[in-house]
C-alpha positions, 0 to 999 in steps of 0.5 A: 923046782919049775923056777930052778929048771928054767933057770938051769935051762939058761945056765946050760946055754952059758957057753953059747951066751959067752960065744955070742958075746966074743962074737961082738968083741965083748967078755962076759955072756950075752943071752939071745932074744930068741934062744934056739934049743943049743942056746943060739940066737934063732931071732928072724932077720926079716919080717912081713908087713902084711899091711904093705907086703914088704919084708923088711929088716928085723933088729930085735936081736939087738934087745941085749936087756934079756941078759938083765931079764936072766940075772934078775930072775936068778936074783929073785929065785934066790931072794924067794927061796933062800936057795944058797947052793944055786946062789953060789953056783950056777946063779952066781956064774950067770949073774957075773957073766952078764955083769961082765958083758955090760961092763964090757958094753959101756963106753966112757963119754968125756963130754957127758962124764958118764958111761953109755952103752950104744947100739941096742934096742930096748923093750919098745921094738917100734924103735930100733934106729934113729930117723935116716941111720945107716945102721940100726940101734939106739943110745942110752936105752934107759931101761937098758942102762938102769938094768944093766947098773943094777945087774952090776951092783947085785954081781958086786953084793954077791962077790962080797957075801960069797964065803972066801973059798967059793969067791977065790974058786968063782974068781979063778974059774971065771978068769976075773982079772985084778981091777975088773970088779973095780970097773964094774962098780965105776959103770954101776954108778955112772951110766947115762940116763938121758932126760928131756922136758921134764921126764925121763927119756926112753933113749938118747935123742927121744925128745927130738923125735917129732909128735904124732898126730894121734887122733888123726891116726885113731880117726882114719884106721881105728885100731892103731896098736900095730902103728908101726905097719900103718906107718911103714905102709904109708912110706914112713917109719915109726922111728921118727915118732915119739910113739911106743909100742909097749912100755919101756921106761915104765918097765922099771917100776914093773920090776922095782917097787918104788923104794927100789926104783928111786934108790936105783936112780940114785945110785945113778946119780939121779934124784927122780922125785914123784913129780918127775916120775909121774910126769914120766908116766903120764908121757909115755901113756899118751904115746903107746899104742899097746901093740903087744899083749905085754903092755896092758899088763905092765901099764895096769901093774903100774898104775895100781899104786895111783889110779885104780881104775885106769889100772883095771881097764888095762888088766881087763884087756889083758884078760880079753887078749886072746878071747878076742883076739885083740892083736888082729889074727895073731892068736891063731898063730899061738896064744900069748902065755906071757901075758897070761902068766902076768895077770896071775 
């Protein structure tokens, strides 16, 4: 009942998500990163760096991957409960409209021979632009592209398995055009997954960023969880470095079991073997400052399959999150319920 109620909250705001997509010149539904009660985007446009005293642009509203999270939750709920009425009704509408948005967001690149999703921000909020760029957003965030491909594939699965009368009714109601689902299938198999130095790239061009001297910064500042604020106060920007706030590429292994994740990459034309994935895990673990309480939670789960001692250390950090106020004063503004729930 609770899960269905939360999903119906999203469905009641589906029209607002459609209007948001239309403002971007796209079809489908674009759910807000931070939703107001009426479904409109309420994400701040400026944020204060208390280290420098400067107000800075906040581009976190470009985290369009929140739509994939809505679709994922719809699918998980229906799989867990067998709620066929919700699956064929509100759930189908949300899943199909998010899929539609992703298909309309993808642009074909003749040089790569792949589709690309450009101008977004991934789960790692440190990176919101390329160094020196005059506009925000990154290209081919792997988490965004992979979850978009997953949504498109599940939307096609749903349409195939719906009873014909309901499929026809839904097609007419949503105004799905002839050939539209053919494009969904094409994009679901051709979204770009960038790589560099034998690992999966967080986004296109990530491997070209500078390496940070992590030891020097830890020695100078001690707690570097909010590395973005430290660098900005120095007149620098974290956008120049291979440094993440929290799990981004690795977040995929939190959502999908190993077999599912490998199948998803194969769907996109990539055979990501265990060595490549292990190297990817090591690469980002050593380049993450854990500036979010969610970071330890996700990394702990990922490591349970191979390094249980390390995994427990990350989980313990999550459990301490608000007790020890490890984020430096944020607990006073509100406890971290997402991290708390995840530890269960």
